[in-house]
N, C-alpha and C positions, 0 to 999 in steps of 0.2 A: 271597328276599332278593336285592337288587341286588348284583352284584360291584363293588367299588371299592377304591381304595387312598387313604390319607390320610397326609400328612406334616406335621409341625409341629415346633416347638422342643422339645428334650428336657426342659428344665427351665423352669418358669414360677413366679416368686415374686411374689405379689400381697400386699403388706403396707405399711402406712403406716410411713414412716421407714426402710424397708429399704435405701434407698440409702446412708444413713449407717452403719447397723448391720451390713450384710451384704456390701457390695460388695467390700471388701478380702478377706474370707474366700472369696468366690466366685472372685475372680481367682486367689488362691493355689491353690484346688482345681483350677483349669485349668492349673496350672504356669506362670502368667504372672509374670514378674519385672520386666518393663519394658513398660508399656502405653501405647498412644497413645489419648488421649481425643479423639474427634472431635465437635466442637460448633460453635456460632456465637458471634459476638461478644456478642450480646444475652444469651445464657445466662451468659457470663462476667461481664458488667457487672451482671447482676441478683444475682450471688452464688450462684446456684442450683448452680453447679458445686462449691462449697466442701465440702459434705458428702461428695461423691463422692471428691474428692481427699484429704480427711482420712481417710476409711475406708481408702483404698489405702495411704496413708503409714503408718497404724497397723499394717498387716500387712506392712510392709517392701516394698511394691510401688512401684517408681519410676514416676511418671506424667509423660508429656509431653503437652501440650495443643495441638491444632490447632484454630484458631478461625476459619478463613477460609471456612467453609461458607456458602453463600448459598442462598436459595430457588431451586428448580428448578436444581440445580447443573450448570453447564456443564462440558464436558470439560476445559477448562483448569484449573478448580478441582480436579477429580479428579486430573489429572495432577500438579499441584503437591503435592497431599496425598500422593500415592504417592511422589514424590521425597523429601518430608520424612520419610515413614515409613521409607523405606529408609536414609536418612542417620542416623536415630535408632536403628536396629538394635533395633526393637521385637520382642516375641514375643507380643503380644496386642493386641486392639483393643476399645475401648468406644465405642459410639455413644450420645451423650447429647444429646437434643433432639427436634425434630420429624422428619418423614419424610425431609427432605433430609439431615440429619446422619446418620441411621441408614442411608440409602441409600449415602452416601459411605463410611461405616464398613464396610459390606459389601464394597464394591469394594476398599478398602484391605486388609481381611483376606484377600480372595481373591487379590490380585495382588502384594502386597508381596514375596512369595518366589517368585512365578510367572515363567515365561519367556513367558507369553502377554501380549499387549498389550491395552489397553482395547478397541480396535476388534475384536479377535479374539473377544471374549467376548459381544458383543452378540447378541441372539437367544435362542432357547430351547435349553438343553442344550449350549452351546458351551464353557462353562468346564470345565477339566480339572484333575486333580490334587487337591491339598488346600488348606486355608487355615489362617490363624492362628486361635487361639481368639477367639471373638467374643461380647461381651455387649452387649445392646441395652437402653437405658433411655429410654422415651418421656417427653417433657415436655408433649405434647399428646395429647388423646384424639381421634384422627382416622385417621391413615394405616394403623395396624396393621402398620407396617413391621417392628416388632420380632419379628413371627412369620411374615413372608412370605419367599419365596425370590426376590424381585424387587427390582431396583434400577433406577430410572428416571433417565436422564442426558440433559441438554439437549445436542444434537449440532450445532445450527446456530442461526441467528437465531430460527427459529420451530419447530424440529423436535426431537423427543425419540426416544430408543431405550431399550429395556429389556434388561436382563440377567436371564435367568430360569434358575435352576439350584438344585438341592438344596443345593449348596455354600454358598449365601447364607443358609441357615437358621441362625440364631444358636445358640450353645450354651445361652445363658441369656437369657430375657426377664425383666427386673426392673421390676415395676409398683409405683411409689410415688406415690400420688396427691398427696402433699404437694408434689411437684415441679410440679404443675399449678395449685396455688393462686395466685390473683392473675393468671392468664392473662387478657389483655384479652378483654372480652365478645365482640367481633366475631371474634376468633380462636377462642374457645370455640364460638361458633355455627357458623362455617364448617367447622371440623374435625369438629364433631359431626354435621353434615349429611353430610359426606364419609363418615364411618363408617357412617351409615345407608344411604348409597348402596351401600357395600360389601356390607352385609347383603342389601339388596334384590336387587342384581344377582347375588350368589352364589345366592340362592334361585331365581332365574329363569334362571340360566345354562343354555345348551343343551349345554355340554360339561362333563363330570366332576361335575355336580351329583349329590349322593349323600345318603343319610340322615344321615350325620354332619355334613356341611356344612350341611344344612337345619336340623338341631338347633341348631348354633352360630349360624347366621344369625338364626333366630327369637329366640333368647335375647338376642342382640346388639340386635336391633331393639326388643325389649321394654324392655330397660334404657335404651337411648339415647333412645327416644321418650318414656319416662316421666320422665327426669331432665334432658334438655337445657335446658328453659326455666329450671329452678332453677339449673343450673350457670351459665347465661348471666347470670341476674339476681343471683345471689349467688356470686361467685367463690370465697368461702372456705367454702362448704358442702361439707365433706369427704364426706358421704354421697353427694351428687350427683356430686362429682368422682370418687370411687372407682367409682361405677357407670358413669360415662362412660368412664373409662380401661379398666375391665374389659370393657365392651361393645365398645369400639373394638378391643380385642385379639381378642375372639371373632369379630368381623366380619372381622378380618385373617386369622384362621385359616380362616374360611369361604371367603373369596375367593381365598386362596392355593391352595385345592384346587378350587374351582368358580369360574372366572375371570369378571371383570367384563366389561361389554359397552358398549352404545351411549351411556350417560350419560358414561362416561369417554372414549369416542371423540370425542364432541362437545365435551367439556370441554377436552381437550388443546390444540386450536387457540386457545382463548381465553387459556390461559396462555402459549402460545408467542408470540402476536402482541401481547397487551396486558398481559402480566405480571399477570393476575388470578390470585389464589391458587387452588391446585388445589381446595380445598374449596368456595370460592365459585363457581368455574367449574362444578363438579358441581351445586351448588345451583341455579344459574341455569337449567340445562337439565333438571333432574330431573322436574318436573311434566309437562313437555311430552313428554319421552321416555316417561314412564309412560302418558300419554294415547295416544301413537302405538302403543305396544305392547299396549294394552288388548285389541284383538280376538284376540290370540294368548296372552294371559296372564290371562284372566278368573279361572280357578280359582286360580292362584298368588296373584294380588292379593287375591282373596277370603280366602284362607288368611292372608295377611299382615294383612288387616283385623282378623281375630280376635286377632292378636298385639298390635296397638296398642289394641284394644278388645275384650276377651274377651266382653263382653256384647252385641256387635253381632249382630243376627239379621235376615237378609234373604236374598233370592235371590243367587246368586253374582255376577251382573252388578251388582247394587246394592251389594253389599259391596265389589266391586272399585273401583267409582266412589267409594265412601266412602273407601277407602284412599288413592286419589289426592288427594282433597280433604283428607284428614287430613295428608298430607305437605305440601301447599300451606299449610295452616293453621300447621303447625309452622315452616315457613320464614318465614312472616310474623311469627310470635310471637317469633322470635329476632332480628328487626329487622336483617336484612342485606339488601342490594340484591336485588331480585327481577326486574329487567329488564336487558337488555344496554344499553338506552338510558341507564340510570343510571350505567353504567360508561364512558360516552362511546365505545362501540363504534360506528363509522360504519355506518349501514344499508347503504351501498354495498359494505361488506366482506362481507356475509353470503354471497354466492355463493362468494367465495374461502374462507371458513370451511367451507362445505359441501364444497368440493372437498378441502380438507385433511383434514376428518374422515373422508372415504372412504379415506384412506391407512391408517387404523387398522384394517385387516382382522383383525389379531390379536385385536382386541377385538370388532369388529362380528360376527364369526362366532359369538360366544356369545349374541347378542341373540335374544329370543324371536321377533322379526319382522325380516325382511330390510329393511335400510336402503339406499335408493338415494340418489344425490346430490340428486335432487328432494325426497326425504323429509327429508334432513338440512337442506336449505334451508328447508323448511316448519317444521321444529322451531325453527331459529334465528329465523325470522320470528315464530313464536308467543312466543318468549322475548324478543323485542325490545320 
């Protein structure tokens, strides 16, 4: 048996309606009396936050809401949120929303009472001390941020940095699929593909891949590939919504322990330069990275082919090719853009994107096949 270690959230609650019924009780159990709810304006305007606030109030927990989170949160947003949190004298944090809100919530829980600055905690294992109690509630089935020890912050016009620390693992992840009902179909599609990328890259990661992460990645991919089309076409289907939310969480647990690779490395520059959503950025390059990796990943991709189609029977190379085509077919089926050209990415920018992607060595080192700048350019060209 392979030696490995595995870390994840201590408590996971997966129950329809649990945000309204249990959140206040959970907060009290963590000795929270005054909590900061980190979210975005869209969540507030939709009314999605109301069940959470009502549950907290019913248990005597005072809630303060921070609504200025934006996609790919820049440092200035995080710094303002930290200032607000300190002024409010909170003793707990709730992240309610997509990956951006949950990532900001992690940083606030970590740094509100800390003497460290945001810049000091970038990187792997640089965060010190303790943090405030933290509850994460995802409203999209994609990032898996509710169970990961990672927070991604935009640090410049086109650059991002990650904070990676066990201190960022939440106390409780609360999965309530009712909060994902009515999510726009294009968001459901992009975040769902994002979650599948997490599962695929965790399964093929060259570092810290282990039997437990493999188990989670496979189950995540099975659920996500089976239910994504239904979730996109029928946003009120709670069976599909629940399966997607649970699958995304499993994928998050997998890649939190067996880290992602070239798909993410090539996706980051697309988000940084053109503000293409993270899930869509991953989707645009996924099939082309899979084809690039194929010579070094035949067996792994053949095994994943059995996950998406248990009845597939063929030689490993045929199954691996089938798996790549199956992913391409799913991307087409959920009707999101499939080429960089559709997103108005200038073809003349591709060499610059390739150069930027090579800066993501923290991710590229996990890839089954070495990626050079020439390789990255070829992948972008194939995606164009």
